[in-house]
Backbone as CSV, one residue per row, in Angstrom:
resi,resn,N_x,N_y,N_z,CA_x,CA_y,CA_z,C_x,C_y,C_z
1,MET,-1.677,31.265,19.255,-2.402,30.116,18.921,-1.839,28.590,19.894
2,ALA,-3.402,28.208,19.862,-2.687,26.682,20.998,-1.671,26.139,19.861
3,ARG,-1.001,25.437,20.515,-0.266,23.832,20.105,-1.082,22.830,20.226
4,ARG,-1.272,21.933,19.038,-2.075,20.791,19.395,-0.701,19.924,19.639
5,ARG,-2.015,18.753,20.707,-0.897,17.399,21.263,-0.563,16.695,20.207
6,GLY,0.667,16.273,20.263,0.475,15.129,19.264,0.398,13.870,19.413
7,VAL,0.063,12.951,18.944,-0.883,11.504,18.595,0.265,10.937,19.080
8,MET,1.876,10.936,18.608,2.361,9.705,19.111,3.278,10.536,20.301
9,SER,4.006,9.321,21.526,4.039,9.015,22.159,5.639,9.680,21.918
10,ASP,6.277,10.044,23.043,7.861,10.463,22.742,8.833,9.808,22.305
11,ALA,8.219,8.445,22.987,9.240,7.186,23.125,9.626,6.602,22.373
12,LEU,8.299,6.902,21.642,7.800,6.147,19.724,8.814,7.056,18.798
13,LYS,8.258,8.232,18.941,9.165,9.388,18.359,11.195,9.193,18.042
14,TYR,11.241,8.783,19.380,12.799,8.673,19.712,13.600,7.350,19.348
15,GLU,12.750,6.378,18.839,12.129,5.009,18.206,12.816,4.984,17.361
16,LEU,11.744,5.720,16.431,11.814,5.899,15.241,13.264,6.661,14.348
17,ALA,12.832,7.482,15.531,14.724,8.890,15.225,15.617,7.808,15.376
18,ARG,15.890,6.921,16.207,17.044,5.700,15.840,17.149,5.140,14.402
19,GLU,15.721,4.259,14.414,15.625,4.071,12.777,15.708,4.570,12.171
20,LEU,15.540,5.960,12.193,16.036,6.757,10.644,17.268,7.494,10.702
21,GLY,18.154,6.912,11.508,19.466,7.654,11.733,19.611,9.597,11.959
22,VAL,18.232,9.781,12.421,18.028,11.269,12.947,18.208,11.167,14.384
23,TYR,18.534,10.431,15.758,18.509,10.523,16.689,19.380,12.020,17.240
24,ASP,20.538,11.680,17.077,21.626,12.261,16.943,21.382,13.625,17.011
25,THR,21.102,14.139,16.023,20.508,15.426,15.480,19.487,15.899,16.067
26,VAL,18.192,15.201,16.950,17.292,15.792,18.063,17.438,15.751,18.756
27,VAL,18.589,15.305,19.646,19.069,14.739,20.675,20.058,16.169,20.612
28,ARG,21.224,16.737,19.714,22.067,17.829,20.353,21.177,19.108,19.623
29,GLU,20.180,19.188,18.826,19.829,20.230,17.911,17.692,20.439,18.110
30,GLY,17.466,18.824,18.575,15.605,19.319,18.730,15.743,18.695,17.631
31,TRP,14.168,19.024,17.225,13.238,17.870,16.514,13.252,19.330,15.104
32,GLY,12.987,20.679,15.219,13.521,21.417,14.672,14.338,21.164,13.465
33,SER,15.338,21.221,13.672,16.199,20.527,12.975,16.533,19.328,12.251
34,VAL,15.532,18.725,12.361,15.129,17.348,11.462,14.715,17.998,9.717
35,PRO,15.525,17.560,8.537,14.921,17.849,7.427,13.488,17.699,7.727
36,SER,12.231,18.487,6.619,11.286,17.947,6.663,10.906,16.097,5.745
37,ARG,11.786,16.337,4.728,12.044,14.901,4.426,11.963,13.795,5.100
38,GLN,12.768,14.116,6.151,12.946,12.626,7.222,12.253,13.066,7.978
39,CYS,11.241,14.093,8.289,9.868,13.938,9.701,8.950,13.257,8.717
40,GLY,9.049,13.290,7.309,7.987,12.717,6.221,8.408,11.055,6.809
41,ASN,9.429,11.057,6.468,9.747,9.566,6.987,9.213,8.612,7.864
42,LEU,9.539,9.667,8.723,9.333,9.225,10.114,7.699,8.786,10.192
43,VAL,6.633,9.728,9.934,5.264,9.398,9.911,5.052,8.338,8.871
44,ARG,5.586,8.032,7.857,5.985,7.021,6.497,5.899,5.789,7.377
45,LEU,6.892,5.651,8.225,7.328,4.481,8.893,6.497,4.364,10.889
46,ALA,5.517,5.440,10.699,4.996,4.714,11.795,3.671,4.462,11.697
47,ILE,3.470,5.139,10.547,1.721,4.237,9.900,2.238,2.422,9.162
48,GLU,3.202,2.469,9.202,3.867,1.078,8.930,3.683,0.546,9.778
49,LYS,3.933,0.889,11.034,4.157,0.268,12.509,2.501,0.065,12.780
50,ALA,1.870,0.974,12.519,1.135,0.809,13.050,-0.079,-0.309,12.232
51,GLU,0.113,-0.189,10.925,-0.612,-0.730,9.630,-0.351,-2.375,10.490
52,GLN,0.627,-2.719,10.538,1.374,-3.526,11.020,1.245,-4.492,12.207
53,LEU,0.711,-3.498,13.264,-0.089,-3.927,14.225,-1.374,-4.063,14.388
54,VAL,-1.940,-3.633,13.610,-3.525,-4.096,12.866,-3.461,-5.336,12.815
55,MET,-2.393,-5.614,12.115,-2.561,-6.632,11.003,-2.431,-7.993,12.204
56,GLN,-1.640,-7.870,12.617,-1.035,-9.141,13.836,-2.008,-8.882,14.908
57,ASN,-2.815,-8.107,15.205,-4.269,-7.697,16.071,-5.597,-8.705,15.755
58,GLN,-5.751,-8.843,14.336,-6.921,-9.514,13.101,-6.727,-11.270,13.346
59,LEU,-5.101,-11.453,13.090,-4.973,-13.003,13.254,-5.346,-13.943,14.466
């Protein structure tokens, strides 16, 4: 089965991981070690940032 390409850049994922405090886990053990709740929080934070950018560009 083919892997889907991600929408978020790796740089953005690591930036969000730092903000959520899971960066060290990602570096040490990989993304598979991050709890699903934290991954959900990462997606939520990415959506919030995207919405803020859209709002700024509309002004």
